[in-house]
N, C-alpha and C positions, 0 to 999 in steps of 0.2 A: 188068578193066582191059584196054584195047585195046593197051598195050604188055606183050608176053609176057614181057620179062625184068624189068621192073620190077614187074609182077604176081607174077612168081615170087619175086621179094625179099619182097614183102609178104606173100605166102602164108607163106615161110620164116620169117619174123619173127613171124606170128599162130601159127604150129604151134609154136615153140619160143621164147617170148618171155624166158625165163630163161638161155637159151643167151648166152654173153658175144659176141654178134656184134660183129664189127669192120668197119669200111669195107672193107678188103682182102678178108675172108672173105665179106662179101655179093656183092662183086664177082665173085670168084671162083666163088661159088656160081650165079651166073647167067651165067657166061662172057664178062665184059665187064672192060675195063682201070678201075682206080680211078677215074681223073679222069672218063671217059666216064659211068659208072656215077653217081658222084655228081653230075655236072651235069644228066643227064637225069633222075636222080629228083627233085632238088629242083624241075626245071622241070614235071615231070608232078604232083608231089604237093604241091609248096610247102613242103616242109621238107627237111631234110638226113636221109639214112638214119638217122643214130644219132638225132636228134632225133624221127624218126619212131616209132623203137623206145622210146625213153624215153615218149613220148606214150602209146603203146599200152600199155605197161606200166602208167604211171599211170591210165589209164582202167580197166584190167583191175583195179588195185588199189581203185579207187573203188568198182567195183561190188562187189568181195569186202567191201570195209568197210560197205557198204549192205546186202548181202543175206546175208553170212554171219556167224558168229560167230568166224571165225580171228582170231588175235592179229595185231597189227601185225608183228611178228617174224616170224609164219609166212608173211603174205602178201610180207613183204620177201624172205623167203630163196626161196620159191616162184617169185618174179620176177627172181631172178639176183642181189640184192644179199646182199652179205656181212654188212653190219652193217644194224642199223635206223637208225642215224644218217644212213648215207649215203642208204639208203632215204627217210628222212623228209625230207631235204633236197633230193632230186629231186623229192619228191611235192610239198612246199612251193612249189618254183619253177615248177612245171607246173600245180598245182592251185589254188595261191594259198592255202592254207593246210596246216596240219598235218595229219596223216593222224588224229589223234586229235580236233581240231578237225571234222574233215570226218565222221568217224563219228558225231559228238554233234550236227551241224547239218542243215540243209536241204541234203541232196545235190545238188539241182537247181543249186543257185548253184555249186558247185564244178565239176559237169559243165560249167556255162556258161563258166566260166573256161578250162577245158581244150579246149573247143571253140572258144574265141575265140583260143586261144595260135596 
């Protein structure tokens, strides 16, 4: 990414998706004020930093649901969710269906929902 600070924030999110990132923590990580970071991130990426984090987590979850035999609870935990219920709600909001439905259906349709979000 052409913006080094935003690129560093994205790299941090990708490196540690389960970390309980907050807007202030991400801004500190890249040496910016919260407001400046939030505005610049949204302008460059099209999503808020936290929405980007959630979307990234759900794309990882979709991949794991499609390509591994991990349980939903294990995937939820590995992505920083304390409960399967919280994970399921975030997954459904982002991907358009529950994790269970996603794992049983055509995964491409779920990915298309996430990519269009």
